[in-house]
N, C-alpha and C positions, 0 to 999 in steps of 0.2 A: 583504425590501427595504423599508426605511422611506422614505416620501416626504420630500423636502426641504421645508423650511418655505417658505411663500409669500414671507416677507421675504428669505430668501436668494436665491430665484429672482429677486425684483425687483432686488436689488442686482446680480446677475449681468447682468440685462438692461441696467441703467443703466451698468455698467462697459463692456459690449460696445458701447454707444453713445457712450462717451467722456465720460459725464456725471459719473462718479465714478472714483477710482483703483481699479485692481485690488489685491487683496491680495498677489499675486505675479505677476511677469511674467517669462516665460522668453523670452530674446531670442537671435537669431543661431543658431537651431537649424535642422535639416532634418528634416521630418516624414516618417515612413514611413506612407503613406496606405494603410490596409488595405482600402479600398473600391476605389480605382482602381489600386493597385499603384505609384503614383508616389512619388518622393522629391522633396519640394519645400521650398523655403525658406519659413519662417513664424515668427511669434512666437505665444506662447500666453499668454493672460491667464487668471488663476485667481482665483476668489472663493470663499473658504472651501474646501470640498472639491471644488468644481465648476469644470470648464473653462467659462469664460464666453465666450471668443472665441479663434478661430484666424484670424489676420489677417496681412496683408503686413508684412514687416519695417519697423519704424520708424513704423508707423501710430499707435501709442500709446507713451507713455513714463511716464505717471503710474502709480505703483505703490508700495505700502509696501515691497516687496522686489523686487529685480531680479536674476535669475540669468542670466549670460551663458553660453551653451552652446558658443560657439566652433566653430561648424559641425558639431557632433556630431549624431548621428541620434537622433530621439525616436520611441519606439514606445509603444503601450499596455503596461501592466504584463502580465506573463505570467500565464496562468490554467491551473492544473493541474486537469483535469476529473475525476480519480479518484486518490485517494491515501489510504493508511493511514498516518497520522502515526506510529502505534505501531511501524512497522517501522524507524523512525529511533531508536526507544527514547528519545525526547526528550519532555519536557513541551511543550505547545503554545507557550508563550512562548519557549522556547529554539529550537524549530523555526522559529518566525516570525523570530527574529533571523537565523537562518541563511539561509533561502530568500529573504527580501526583499533581502538583500545580493546575491543571484544574479539578481534581476530578477523574481521571482515575487511578485505582489501579491495574488493570490486563489487559494484552493484549495477544492475540493469534497471534503471529508473524509468518508470512510466509516469511522466508529469501530467497525467490525465486530469487531476484536480485543478492544477493551475490553468490548464488549457480550457477547462470548462468555464473559467472566469475570464481569461484573457486571450484565448485563442492561440494563434501561432506565436504571439508575443510572449505568452507564458512559457512556451517550450523554449523559445530563444533565451529567456531568463534562466531556465533550468540549465541549458548548455553553458551559457556564459558564466554563471555563478559556480559552476563545477570545475572550473579550470584551476590548475596549480594547487590542488588539494592532496593530502596524503592518501585519500581514497580515490580509486580509479572508478570514474562514473561514466557508464555507457548509457546513452539515452535512447528511448524508443519514442516513436511519433504517435501521439494519441489518435485513435481511430474513431472514438465514440464521443463526439462533442456535437450535440448532446448524445447521451447513450440511447435515448428512446425518442427519436424525432416525432413530433406531433403530440407527445404526451407531456413534455416539459420544455421549458425554454431556459437555456443556460446563458452564459455571458457572451458566447461566440458560437460559431459553427465551423466545423472542419469537414471538407469534402475532398474530392479527388485532386483538385488543383493544390490545395494546401498540403495534402499528403505528399504529392510529388515534390513540392518545394522542400519540405522537411527531410524527406528521404535523400535529397541531394546534399544535405549537410554531412560532412565526414564524421561528426560526432554521433549521428543517429544510425543505429544498427538494425532498425526494423520497424514494423508496424506494431504498435502496442495492442494490448488485449482487445479483440474484436467483440464488443459487448452486444452489439445489435445483431443478435443471433437470428431474429425474425427477418431482418433485412437481408442477411446472407442467404437464408433458406428460400426467401421469396424473391430474391433477385432484385432488390431495390436499386435504383440508379445510383444512389449515393454509395452504397456498399460495393456495388460492382466497380465503381471508379476507384474507391480506396483499395480494394483487393487487387485491381489491375495495376495500380501504382506500386503496390508492394511486390507483385510478381515481376514487373519490369525492372525494379531496382535490384532484384536478386537478393534482397535482404530478408531477415526473419519476418514471419507473420505470427504474432502471439495470440493465443486463444482465451476465450471466456465461455466455456461450454456448459454452463450451469444447467443441470436438468436434462441435457441432451442424451439420448440413448437410441439404440437401434438405427433405423434408417436416417433419422435426423442427425445423429452423431456422424454417421458415415458421410452424409451430404456436407456437413460442416467441414470435415477434413478434406473432402473433395474440392472445396473452395480454396484450399491452399493453406489452411491454418495448421500449425505444427506443435502447439503445446496447450496445456490447460492447468490452471491452479484452482479452479472452482469445483473442488471435490466435495461430494455430499455423503459418501459412505465408502466402505471398503470395496463393495461390489462395483460402485461407480468408478473407483480408482482402477480396478482391474480391467473393467471394460474399456476404459480410455487407454490404458497401457497396451492392451491387446489390439486395440484399433490402430496403434502406431503413434499416438501422441507422446510427446515428452511430458512426463508426469511431474508437475511442480508441486511437491508436498509443501504446504504452507503452515507457518507457525501461528497464524491469526485465528485458527479454528482448532485449538488443542484437544477438544473433546473427541475429535475424529481420529486422532493419532493412534490410540491403542489398537483399534480395529484395523486401520490401514497397515500398521507395522505387522500385526499378526497375519494379515493376508499376504503381505510381501514375503514373509517367511515360509509360506507354503509353495512358493514358486521354485522351479528347478534352479534358477539363478536370478540374481538381481541385475536387471537390465541397466545398461549404460544410459538409458533414457529416463532415469529417475534422478531428479535434481531437487534442490530445496529453495524455498523463498520465504520471505516474511510477509509480503503484501502490505499489511497495515500494522504498525506498532505505535501505540500512544506514548507520549514522552515519559510518563511515570513508570510504565512497564519497561520501556527501553532502558531506563536507568536501573530499576530494581532487578529485572530478570535478564535483560539483554535482548538483542535482536536475533540474528541468525544463530549465534552460539546457543541461545536458549532452546531453539528447535533441535539443534544437534544433540544437546544433552537430553531433551525429552525423548527423542527417538531411541537413543541408547538406553534410557531407562525403561523403554517399552520392549526391550529385548533384541534390538538390532545391534550388530557388532559395530563398535566405534569406528573401526577401519572402513567398514562399508558406508557408514553415514558420512564420514569425512570425504570419501570418494564422491558421493553424491554432491557434496558442497564444494568440490574442487575440480577434479578432472572431468566428471560428467557435465558439470556446469560450464566449464570452459569449452567443451566440445559442443554443447548446445549453442553457446554464444559465438561459435566459430572463431574462438580465440586460441589458436595453437601456441601462443606465446605464454599462456597461463595454465594453471591447474596441475603442475608437476614440479617436484624438486628435481630438476634435471638440467643439464647443460643446454643452453640455447633458449631457455625460458626466462621470463622476467623474474627478478628476485623479489616476488611477493611471498613472504614466508611468515609462518606463525610458530613460535616456540611454545609448546605445551608442557605443563608439569607432568601429566600422565594421561592415559586413555580413560581413567576412571573419573577424575575431576574435570578434565578438559579446561583447565585454567590457562588462558593466554598469558605468558610471562613477558615475551618480547615480540613485537610485530614489526616486520620490515616491509617497506613498500619501495619498489624500484631500487632495492639494495641498501636503503637507508633505514635506520631504526626510527619508527614513527610513534611507537607506544611502548611503555614498559610498566609492568605491574599494574595494569588496568588504567593507566593514565596516558593520555596523548602527550607527546613531547613538543608539539608545535602549537602555538597560539595564533589563530588566524587574525588577519587585519581585514575588517569588513567595510567595504564602501557602502554608502547609504543606498537603499534599494531605489530602483528607478521610480520616478513619480507615477508612472502608469500603473504600478502595483499598489499604490495607495489610494484611498478614497474610493473603494469599490463598493461600499455600502450606499447605493444611490437611493436612499429612502428617507422620508421625513420621519420625525418621531411618531410613534403610534399613540392612539387614543384607546381608552378602556373599551369603548364601544366597538372597536375593530375586532375584539375577541368574543363578541356575542354572536352565537349561531342563530340565524334567522331563517324563516321559511317564507318565501315570497307569497304575499297575498293573505297570510294568516296573522291576525292580530291576537285573537284568543281561540284556542282550539287544540288540535292534536295533529301529529304527523308521524308517519312511519318512514324511517330513514335507513338507508343502507349504512352499515358500519364497517370499519376496518378491525378485524379481530387478529390479535397476535402482534408479534414484534419481528420485523425484518421479513420473515416468511409468513405471509398473512393469508387470511381467508375472509370471505364475505360473511357478514352477519346483518341482522335487521333489528331495530329497536323502535317501539312506539314511545313517543315523548309528548309531553305537554308543552304547548306554546302559550306563554303568558306575556302580554304587552309586546308581542312580536318576537320574543326571545325564547329559544328552546331551553327548557328546564332540564338540567342533566340528571338522569337517574343515578343511583349509587353504582359505583364500579365502572362508570362511563366517563371518559375524558374527552377533551378537545385536542385535535391536532390542527395546527394553523400554519399555512405556508404563504409567503409573499415573495414575489419576484424582486430581486435586489440589484439587478444588473442594469436597469434603465433601458431595457429593450422593448418593454410594453408597459401599459398603464393598468393592467387588470387589477381588480381589488384583491384583498387577501382571500384565500380559500380556506374553508373550515370543514371539518368532518368529525364524526364521532369515532372514538377510538376505544376498543374493548380489549380485554386480556392483559392489561397492564396494572391491574389492581386500581385503587383509587388514589390518584396523584394528590399529594398534599402541598401543592405549590406549583412552580413552573420551571421548565428547563428550556433554554433558547440556544440555538446554534446557527451560525452562518456557514459552518463546515458540515455540509449535508450532501452525501453522495446522491446523485452525481452532478446535478446542476448547481448545487451550492447556493440555493436560495435561503432566505431566512425561515427557519422552522422553530415553532414553539409548541411544547406539549404542556398541558395543565388543565385545571378546572376553573380557576377564578380569574376573571379578566384583569383585576388589579395586579396580581402577581405576574400574569403573562405579559402585561404591558411593561411592568418594571424590568423583567428579564430581557424582553425584546429591545427596549430602549437602551439598556446597558450595552447590548451587543452593537446596536447601531452607533451609539456615541463613541465606542472604542474603535470603530473602523472594522469590526468583525470579531469573531471569537465565540466564546460560550459563557453563559451566565445562568445562575440558579437563584430563584427568589421564593420566599415563603413568608406568609403573614405580613406582607408589605415591606419585607426586608430583603435586601440583596445579600444572600448568604455567601456567594463566591462568584468570581469572574476571572476569566483568562482572556486578555486582549490579544487579538491576532490581526493587527492592522495591515499586514502585507497580504494583499489579495483576499483578505477576510479569512485567512487560514494559516498564516505563518506568524510566529513571534520573533522579534529581534533578539530575544534573550537566549543565552546559552542554556544547555540542558540542566546544569546544576541550579539554575534559578527557575527555569520553567517547570521542571518535574514536580517540585513540591507544590507549586501553585495548581498544577493540573491534578495532583493527588488530592488537594483540598477541594477542588471542584468536584471530583469524583465522590469524595466523602459527603459533601453537601448534597449532591444529587441523591445519595442514599437516604437522606432525610425526607426527600420528596417522593421517591419511588421505591417500591419493594422489588428488588431484583430477583430473578429466577433464571439461573443458567439452564441451557446454554444460549437461549435466544433473547430472553428478556433481561438483557444486561446493559450496562452503561454504554457500551459500544453501539448498541442498537439505536441510540439517539441519533447518531451520525448516519445510520443506514436505513432509517425507517421510511424514507421517501424514494427508495431505489425502484423506480418505475420499470426498470428492465427486468426485475424479478417477477415471477408469476404472482397472481393475486392482486388485491386492491392496494393502492398506494395513493397518497395525496401529493400533488405537485402544484406549482404555481399556475397551472392551467385548469386544475380541478381534480376531481376524483377519477382515478384511472384503473383500468383492468389490464394488468401486465400480461395476462394469458391471452386475452383477445386483442390486445394492443388498441384499446379504444377508451375514450372518455365516457364516463357513466354519470347519469343524473342521480344524485343521492336520494331524491324524493321518490318514495314508492307510492304513498297515498297520503292524503291530509283531509282535514275537515275543520270547520269553524264551529264555535259554540257561542251562544249569546253572551 
């Protein structure tokens, strides 16, 4: 946060006293006061990027520009306290165009996905590409690269030295979500160094406390972590709030929101330590439903007062991010403002950033000029084309016979299973309702062959889905049953420099190219969103989705080795609970 110049402050003081004109005057609006909860009539005087005065209507009229708000409601700009921009598959400039039109004026970006491909260089790109945007971008330094050391190999590694370097950048406000919970609790050298760097910097340390409770949760907080967005239930949310964490209610798990909202309503008061975040929003949903504004509306629909939800998304968020220049419509704060039609519809009509209008009626007012991405962000799919045989699951030493294999059951939050299968000509014959999950390292850091495992609980896939955007190591992942379709989808992703593809019956049904780090598209949202929607629709021809877990989003998260249970990575079959690699073979036998 750069201090404003003394001359600007002096001009603001003079304008507030009526001695000089304001640069911009917003008149006939009604302010949503995040401190008192009142809605009151007032005019707002702005000097440069600063609110200079919030005063009774008609007290001043001298201004270079006057905007009449016609009794509309004025709130501070919305603040997203935890987001991976990469999940929208947009460049920061295109992302900014989209979300400012929805009322979001500040984000706290964890470029964890870019860092898992490119390391510190990926974070540097996040910082540099976020300059001079209508969106205020605050960056956190990824702490989990890879998220589960020893169980997966990403494109880079970040330890204490790299963390110290990034925390020294003025644009970086803290340590990003600490996903290696086991490393924290067990005192691994890497996590000790990262947490020490965070503590010495005096900046924020963000959490990822999925599944932690009781003594483990207390120990995690004792390490210096201050927030969590990995909520699993209403009880989980309340335990974390009572423990002292800043609770980041996220929009990417909407099925939890009714229970969480109901639980919050039982509390004597709504804590200032409740904030909002989006975490991950795909491009088609970002266009059709919105980002943070969609979460605000959902929480209101679940019975929370609009004023309370807006306070979570503004003043509470600003306090969490230690930004005393944001979060209020008040003199001395930056003029990041949203003009809403009503507390019922919550439609952003005009959005101001640094005192200038940046969006109106759902449309951004500025068109970015994008330089070409750095060469280091391209050509990150360091793989040759695949062969059909790469997708055949084999059991070493068995030509004809049987094998009992461990399986992955479920989507995202998985359990162990076992299946006895026939082996014919050295290849496992898939039983009904059993699929193949396939992972191959794509960063060029080791030469291990593809890893394959049996996948249950997804129904019977009728084709293949491939992605290079796969949390957290972002290796190439393919789900399917037939090697021809799996090969086709995988090779389409490799050839395009990354992205996602869907194949069925020897035909490529849909593809979205993401050639920038294998996860970002150069296209603006209006072009990318329909392509992604077509990809989602095509995947529905391959898989039968069952909410809340077996959904399209689970394709991108099915290899999350930091979660409990079995997961497949580029190093093999892993047990996220025990933090170990597991031999998939239980028993086998040959037949003549």
